[in-house]
N, C-alpha and C positions, 0 to 999 in steps of 0.2 A: 382230396386224399381223407378217407376217414380215420380217425384216433387210432390207433391201437394202444385197446384195454392192457390192465395187467392181468387178466384171464388168458389172456392170449398165450402167452409164457408160460412154461411148466414152474410150478412152486420146487423149490428146494429138498434136494432126496430123489424125485422122481425120474426114472431113467426117461433121455431123452430120445421119442421112438420118431418113428419116419414122419407120422403124424404132425409131432411136434416142430421138426424139421424142417415141417411145407410152409408151417407159421414165420417161418424165417422170412428175413430178404435174401435173397439170391444173388446180386451183387450184379454184377455185368455176364450178359449170357450169349453173347459175343457182337465182334469188333471187328472193325476194318477201315482199310483208309487207303483209298486209289488216290494216285496222283496220276493217271494217263490221262488226257483231255480226249472227249468226244466233240470232233467238229461237225458241222455239214449236216445236223438232226432238220427235217421236214417234216417228213410220218411219222408217227408213233413208234419209236424203241426202245429198250431197255437200255440203260445207260449200262452199258459197259461195267464190272464188277460190282456194280451195285444190285445185288442181291445174295440174300445173308438165308440162310434154314437151321434150325434148330427144334429141338423137341422141348415142349413146354409142360412144364404141372399146371394137370386145371387147378384152376383156384388162384392163381397167382396173377399180380396186374405186369402186362409188359409193354414198355414204351420202347417202341421202333425210332428215332430219328436219323433223317437225310439231309447232309448239308454239302453244298457245291459252290463254293466261295466267289467265283466269277461266272457269269452267263453273260452271252455277247450275243446279242439279237441283228446279225449280222451284217445281212442284205438288202434289205426293207423291213417297214413299217409293220408290225406283227404281234397277234398276242401269242403267247410262249406260253406251254402249258407243262406241267411237271403232275407225274402222279406216284406215289407211294400207292402200292397193290400189292393183292396176295400174287398166287401161282397163274390165277386166271382168267387175264388178270381183271379182277375185280379193284375200284378203288379203299382205299383205306383213308386217305386222304389226298389233295390234291392245291394246287396253286397257278393261278393264270396270271398274267402281266402282259399290258399293251406298252411296249415300246420301241422306239424309233432305232433306222436302221444305227448299228454302232453304238449300242446304247449297251452299257453295262448294270449289271444286281447281282444281289445274293438271293437265294433260293435256300431257305429250312425247313422241312418236314418234318413233322411230329404226329403222331398216333399213340393214344395208351389205350391199351384190348383190355381185359376181363373174362372172357370166354374161352378161350385158348388149351388148345390141349392136342397132346400128338406133333406129331411133324408141322412147321410153321415157315412156309418162305417167303417173305417179304422181299420187292424189287422196288427201283427207282424207272419212270417211265419218261420220257419227251417226245414234245411235237411242237410244234407252228405252223399258224395260217395263212404265212408270207414268208420267204424271204429263205433263210435257213437261221440254227441259235445252235451255238458252241458252247458249249459244258465244258470251264477250265477247271480242271482242279486242281493245280498248279497253283492258280490265284496270282498266275504270269502275266500279263498286259502287255 
């Protein structure tokens, strides 16, 4: 991330305009907590509740982060793939993990984007190439 120069902010006595507001940090734009587990995932599916849509302001940085506290590769050794996508679904970030049956692990995906504007959708998808995988949102084993 680049440094912010003093010239990026208004000087004393200027009227704060929309253009100057756009130079200031926006803070949290969208936040959601999912508590329902999603079990027996095999083919690529959208994870329930893991969809976020917001209106992006051009010229700003946006970070999207998705976190699954526990993943269980349930019935067979396989490669589970987790994808942070847009609505089409084109990958923005992905993570794959080879795990043996009955193995647990954590997934965190994060992407920073600077070219967004208008309506933006991000979602989380999961699949595995063998057996099934469970996304345990409550982190209860």
